[in-house]
C-alpha positions as CSV (number, residue, x, y, z in Angstrom):
1,M,0.0,-0.1,0.1
2,K,2.6,2.3,0.9
3,K,4.7,1.8,-2.4
4,L,1.5,2.4,-4.2
5,L,0.7,5.4,-2.5
6,L,4.6,6.4,-3.0
7,L,4.0,5.5,-6.9
8,F,0.9,7.8,-7.1
9,I,2.7,10.7,-5.7
10,L,5.3,10.5,-8.5
11,I,2.9,9.7,-11.2
12,L,0.4,12.2,-10.7
13,P,2.1,15.4,-11.1
14,L,3.6,13.9,-14.6
15,Q,0.0,13.0,-15.5
16,L,-1.0,16.4,-14.8
17,G,2.0,18.2,-16.7
18,L,3.0,19.7,-13.4
19,Y,6.6,18.1,-13.3
20,S,9.1,20.0,-15.3
21,Q,13.0,19.2,-15.4
22,D,13.8,22.5,-13.1
23,S,11.0,21.2,-10.3
24,G,12.8,18.7,-8.1
25,L,11.0,16.0,-5.6
26,A,11.0,18.4,-2.9
27,D,8.2,20.4,-4.8
28,I,6.5,17.4,-5.7
29,F,6.2,16.3,-2.2
30,K,5.0,19.6,-1.1
31,R,2.1,20.2,-3.3
32,N,1.0,16.8,-2.4
33,F,1.2,17.6,1.1
34,E,-0.7,20.7,0.4
35,K,-3.8,19.1,-1.3
36,G,-3.8,15.8,0.9
37,N,-6.1,15.2,4.0
38,M,-4.4,14.7,7.1
39,N,-3.7,11.2,7.0
40,I,-2.1,11.7,3.3
41,K,-0.2,14.5,4.8
42,Y,1.3,12.5,7.3
43,Q,2.3,9.6,4.5
44,V,4.1,12.6,2.3
45,L,6.2,13.5,5.5
46,Q,7.1,9.7,6.3
47,D,7.6,8.8,2.7
48,A,9.8,11.9,2.7
49,V,11.6,10.9,5.4
50,D,12.1,7.3,4.2
51,M,13.5,8.2,1.1
52,G,16.5,10.7,2.7
53,I,15.6,13.3,-0.1
54,D,17.9,16.5,0.6
55,G,16.5,20.0,0.2
56,M,13.2,18.9,2.3
57,E,13.2,22.0,4.6
58,S,10.4,23.6,2.9
59,L,8.2,20.8,3.2
60,F,9.0,20.4,6.9
61,I,8.4,24.6,7.1
62,E,4.9,23.7,5.5
63,A,4.1,20.7,7.6
64,I,4.9,22.7,11.2
65,T,2.8,25.7,9.5
66,Y,0.0,23.3,9.2
67,V,0.3,22.2,13.0
68,L,0.4,25.9,13.9
69,N,-2.6,26.3,12.1
70,N,-4.6,23.5,13.5
71,I,-2.7,24.3,17.2
72,D,-6.4,23.8,18.9
73,Q,-6.5,19.7,17.7
74,V,-3.2,18.7,18.4
75,D,-3.8,17.2,22.0
76,R,-6.9,15.6,21.1
77,E,-5.8,14.5,17.2
78,D,-3.7,11.4,16.8
79,T,-2.7,12.0,13.4
80,L,-2.2,15.6,13.7
81,V,0.1,14.6,16.6
82,R,1.9,12.2,14.6
83,I,2.8,15.0,11.6
84,A,3.8,17.5,14.6
85,D,6.2,14.5,15.7
86,I,7.9,13.6,12.6
87,T,7.9,17.5,11.7
88,I,10.0,18.2,15.0
89,R,12.2,15.4,14.4
90,Q,13.0,15.9,11.0
91,I,13.7,19.6,11.3
92,H,16.0,18.7,14.7
93,S,17.6,16.2,12.2
94,M,18.1,18.6,9.3
95,N,19.5,21.1,11.8
96,Y,17.3,24.0,10.4
97,T,17.4,26.5,12.7
98,Q,15.1,28.9,10.6
99,A,12.1,26.7,11.7
100,L,13.2,27.5,15.6
101,D,10.8,30.4,15.7
102,R,7.6,28.2,14.7
103,M,8.8,25.4,17.0
104,W,8.9,27.9,19.9
105,K,5.3,29.0,19.1
106,L,4.6,25.0,18.8
107,F,5.9,24.6,22.4
108,I,3.9,27.3,24.0
109,G,0.8,26.4,22.6
110,I,0.6,22.6,23.1
111,S,0.1,20.7,26.4
112,H,1.3,17.4,24.8
113,T,4.4,16.0,27.1
114,E,6.4,14.2,24.4
115,L,5.9,16.4,21.8
116,K,7.1,19.4,24.0
117,I,10.2,17.0,25.3
118,N,11.3,16.3,21.7
119,I,11.1,20.1,20.7
120,L,13.5,21.1,23.8
121,L,15.6,18.1,22.6
122,A,15.9,20.2,19.1
123,F,16.4,23.4,21.2
124,G,19.4,21.8,23.2
125,D,21.3,21.2,20.0
126,M,19.8,24.4,17.6
127,G,19.8,27.0,19.9
128,K,23.5,27.7,21.0
129,D,23.4,30.8,18.8
130,N,20.1,32.0,19.2
131,P,19.9,34.3,22.2
132,S,16.1,35.0,21.5
133,L,15.2,31.5,22.1
134,I,17.2,31.1,25.1
135,D,15.9,34.3,26.6
136,K,12.2,32.7,26.0
137,M,13.2,29.2,27.6
138,N,14.9,31.0,30.6
139,K,11.6,33.0,31.2
140,W,9.3,29.8,30.3
141,L,11.6,28.0,33.2
142,N,11.2,31.0,35.5
143,S,7.3,30.8,34.8
144,R,7.5,27.8,35.9
145,N,9.2,27.7,38.9
146,D,6.9,30.6,40.0
147,I,4.1,28.6,39.4
148,F,5.5,25.8,41.4
149,L,5.9,28.1,44.1
150,T,2.0,28.4,44.3
151,G,1.5,25.0,44.8
152,R,-0.2,24.3,41.4
153,T,1.0,20.6,39.4
154,Q,3.6,20.9,36.8
155,D,4.8,18.7,34.1
156,I,8.1,17.5,35.3
157,Q,9.3,15.7,32.3
158,V,9.0,19.1,30.5
159,I,10.8,21.2,33.2
160,I,13.5,18.5,33.5
161,A,13.9,18.5,29.7
162,C,14.2,22.3,29.5
163,I,17.0,22.3,32.3
164,Q,18.5,19.6,30.0
165,A,18.5,21.6,27.1
166,L,19.3,24.9,28.9
167,G,22.5,23.2,30.2
168,K,23.3,21.8,26.7
169,I,23.4,25.1,25.1
170,G,25.4,26.2,28.2
171,D,24.3,30.0,28.3
172,S,25.4,32.1,31.6
173,S,21.9,34.0,31.3
174,S,20.4,30.5,32.5
175,F,22.3,30.0,35.5
176,L,19.9,31.7,37.8
177,P,16.5,30.1,36.6
178,I,18.2,26.5,36.5
179,F,19.7,27.4,40.1
180,T,16.2,28.2,41.2
181,A,14.7,25.0,39.9
182,M,17.2,23.5,41.3
183,V,16.7,24.7,45.4
184,L,12.8,24.6,44.6
185,K,12.9,20.7,45.4
186,Y,10.6,19.9,42.5
187,S,11.9,16.4,42.9
188,A,15.1,14.5,43.3
189,L,15.5,14.3,39.6
190,V,14.8,17.9,39.1
191,N,17.7,18.3,41.4
192,S,20.6,16.5,40.0
193,T,19.6,17.1,36.5
194,A,19.9,20.9,37.7
195,Q,23.2,20.3,39.2
196,Q,24.3,18.8,36.2
197,A,23.4,21.3,33.9
198,L,24.8,24.1,36.2
199,S,28.2,22.3,35.6
200,L,28.1,22.6,32.1
201,I,27.3,26.6,32.3
202,K,29.8,28.7,30.7
203,G,31.2,32.0,32.2
204,D,32.7,33.9,35.3
205,I,30.8,31.2,37.8
206,P,31.6,33.0,41.0
207,R,30.1,36.0,39.2
208,L,27.1,34.0,38.3
209,Y,26.9,32.9,42.2
210,M,26.9,36.3,43.0
211,G,24.1,37.0,40.4
212,V,21.8,34.8,42.4
213,I,22.8,36.5,45.8
214,M,21.7,39.5,44.0
215,E,18.6,39.0,42.0
216,G,17.2,35.8,43.7
217,R,14.6,35.1,46.6
218,Y,15.8,35.1,49.9
219,A,16.1,31.6,50.1
220,E,17.9,31.1,47.1
221,K,20.5,33.5,48.2
222,K,21.3,31.4,51.1
223,E,21.3,28.2,48.7
224,A,23.9,30.2,46.4
225,L,26.2,30.9,49.3
226,F,26.0,27.5,50.4
227,Y,26.9,25.8,46.8
228,S,29.7,28.2,46.2
229,L,31.2,27.1,49.2
230,K,31.4,23.7,48.4
231,A,31.8,24.3,44.7
232,A,34.7,21.9,43.8
233,N,35.5,24.0,40.7
234,L,35.9,27.1,42.7
235,S,39.4,28.1,44.2
236,D,39.2,29.4,47.8
237,E,39.8,33.0,46.7
238,Q,37.0,33.0,44.4
239,K,34.7,31.2,47.2
240,C,36.0,34.1,49.6
241,R,35.3,36.9,47.2
242,V,31.5,35.2,46.7
243,A,31.4,35.0,50.6
244,E,32.5,38.9,51.0
245,F,29.8,39.6,48.2
246,A,27.0,37.9,50.0
247,L,28.1,39.4,53.5
248,N,28.0,42.8,52.0
249,S,24.7,42.2,50.3
250,A,23.4,41.1,53.4
251,L,24.3,43.9,55.5
252,H,22.7,46.3,53.3
253,S,19.5,44.7,52.6
254,S,16.2,45.6,54.2
255,P,13.4,42.8,53.9
256,G,10.2,43.3,55.3
257,E,9.3,39.7,56.5
258,P,10.7,38.2,59.4
259,E,11.9,35.3,57.8
260,D,13.7,36.8,55.3
261,K,15.6,38.5,58.1
262,L,16.5,35.1,59.4
263,I,17.9,34.3,56.5
264,L,20.0,37.2,55.8
265,L,21.5,36.9,59.4
266,E,22.0,33.2,58.7
267,I,23.9,34.4,55.4
268,R,25.9,36.8,57.5
269,Y,27.4,34.3,59.8
270,I,28.0,31.8,57.1
271,A,30.1,34.1,55.1
272,V,31.9,35.4,58.3
273,N,32.9,31.8,59.1
274,F,34.2,31.0,56.1
275,L,36.3,34.2,55.9
276,G,37.4,33.7,59.1
277,E,38.5,30.0,58.3
278,K,40.3,31.3,55.3
279,N,41.7,34.2,57.2
280,W,40.5,36.6,54.3
281,T,41.8,39.8,55.6
282,Q,40.5,41.7,52.7
283,G,37.0,41.4,54.1
284,T,38.0,42.8,57.5
285,D,35.8,46.0,57.3
286,L,32.4,43.9,56.4
287,V,33.3,41.6,59.2
288,I,33.6,44.7,61.5
289,E,30.2,46.0,60.3
290,H,28.7,42.7,60.8
291,F,30.3,42.8,64.3
292,N,28.9,46.4,64.8
293,Q,25.4,45.0,63.8
294,A,25.3,42.3,66.5
295,V,26.4,44.4,69.3
296,F,23.5,46.6,68.2
297,D,21.2,43.8,67.8
298,Y,22.3,42.1,70.9
299,D,21.9,45.7,73.2
300,N,18.4,45.8,71.5
301,R,17.4,42.5,72.2
302,R,16.9,41.7,68.6
303,V,19.1,38.5,68.8
304,E,20.3,35.7,71.3
305,K,23.8,35.8,72.8
306,S,25.1,33.2,70.8
307,Y,24.9,35.2,67.8
308,L,26.8,38.0,69.4
309,L,29.6,35.0,70.7
310,K,29.4,33.9,66.9
311,A,30.7,37.4,65.9
312,I,33.2,38.3,68.4
313,Q,34.8,34.7,67.4
314,G,34.5,35.6,63.4
315,L,36.1,38.9,63.9
316,G,39.0,37.2,66.1
317,N,39.8,35.0,62.9
318,M,40.2,37.7,60.9
319,K,44.1,37.8,62.0
320,S,44.2,41.8,61.2
321,H,45.2,44.5,63.0
322,E,41.9,46.3,62.3
323,A,40.0,43.4,63.8
324,A,42.3,44.0,66.7
325,K,41.5,47.3,67.4
326,R,37.9,47.0,67.0
327,L,37.5,44.2,69.5
328,T,40.2,46.3,71.8
329,L,37.8,49.2,71.7
330,Y,34.8,46.8,73.0
331,L,37.0,45.1,75.5
332,E,37.6,48.8,77.1
333,L,33.9,49.8,76.7
334,I,32.9,46.6,78.9
335,N,35.7,47.6,81.1
336,S,34.4,50.9,81.7
337,F,30.9,49.4,82.7
338,T,32.3,46.8,85.0
339,E,34.5,49.8,86.7
340,N,31.2,51.7,87.3
341,D,29.6,48.6,88.7
342,K,27.5,47.5,85.8
343,I,26.6,43.7,85.4
344,Y,28.9,42.1,83.2
345,D,28.3,39.0,81.1
346,E,31.5,36.6,81.8
347,Q,30.7,34.5,78.6
348,I,31.0,37.4,76.7
349,V,34.0,38.9,78.1
350,L,35.9,35.7,77.8
351,S,34.8,35.5,74.3
352,V,36.4,38.5,73.4
353,I,39.7,38.0,75.4
354,Y,40.1,34.5,73.6
355,A,39.7,36.6,70.4
356,L,42.1,39.1,71.3
357,S,44.1,36.0,72.1
358,T,44.0,34.4,68.9
359,L,44.8,37.8,67.0
360,G,47.7,38.3,69.2
361,D,48.1,41.9,68.4
362,R,49.8,44.1,70.9
363,T,47.0,46.8,70.2
364,A,45.2,44.6,73.1
365,S,47.7,45.3,75.7
366,A,46.3,48.1,77.6
367,A,43.2,46.8,77.7
368,L,43.8,43.3,78.9
369,L,46.1,44.7,81.7
370,Y,43.2,46.8,82.8
371,T,41.1,43.9,83.2
372,K,43.1,42.4,85.6
373,Y,42.5,45.2,87.9
374,L,38.7,45.4,88.0
375,D,36.0,43.2,89.6
376,Y,35.9,40.6,87.5
377,S,36.0,36.4,88.2
378,S,38.9,34.9,88.5
379,N,38.4,32.8,85.2
380,V,38.2,36.5,83.5
381,K,41.6,37.7,85.0
382,Q,43.2,34.5,84.3
383,A,42.0,34.5,81.0
384,A,43.6,38.1,80.6
385,Q,46.7,37.2,81.7
386,D,46.9,34.2,79.3
387,A,46.1,36.5,76.5
388,L,48.7,39.1,77.2
389,R,51.2,36.0,77.0
390,E,50.0,35.5,73.4
391,L,50.5,39.1,72.4
392,R,53.4,40.1,69.7
């Protein structure tokens, strides 16, 4: 039957006098596609693929245009689905990039999972030099992320295919939407797919993490810092720069929601701890600002004492003269209060002394020595004496 149909396709134009020396098989297939019913249209496309004839781009442009003109039927008409499927696959096979705009219109106009996945497969191979398409794909994934946050059901298979396609393209503009999809916890498979896609993104990776910290939702900011500090493809210097950027951003953001304020506080302490571990003295000014904010927040009962203790420890880890000067001023302030019979917190005083001992800067000599003369506990006085021996 198939051979008879093909013979009919080839002979009929000759009988009608439509075939000439200049017209090729592509024109014959295109004319028969135009006048055939839906079943014949599919068979024409299938025969064109089976024969492996070159120059069939115009036929498949005609085919995808036909599908678009009948797009409201795609999700319920099986033959139209087969026409769309063979068209998508052939455009992909031919690498016919001129059809990408039509493919995008088809993608957003249908809900058929397999067709959408096949379109995205084509985009992954054909979209590298098409900024407009990449931007549309990024925005589509962003929109899925937004919808997921509302609790509405998503087609996870299509989301995974989009992430894979964007990863294959590897454009840096896709980092944020892919990262967001990863941290939203659609599913374990989405998470692992997104991680793999992120590893394929090209560009300045530290700056891309900074972009998430700058533009992402508050939860994403924290995750971006967390993942960047674990990233195997970043050096310690690069990680410190990301941590410094995150600390600066968190210190100078003003969220309205209590949960967002808590996230920013966590970002600050994660960043300070990392900078201290790496002795990143370039970040001293920001760590001092963080410490000042911690003192203010504790004095105004906005945070627990543990946050202040961590801030003191973080400043003590900076190994810089400026850090020593700031902690010395704080010890002098505590000494002044104690001298005037104010109640002191032994845990805080000891934390400051230990931090000054770690820094080992002689700037603290006078304040530590004076501590021994005040009405502190024996623990505090002994700690001050021990710290004095550590000063250089």
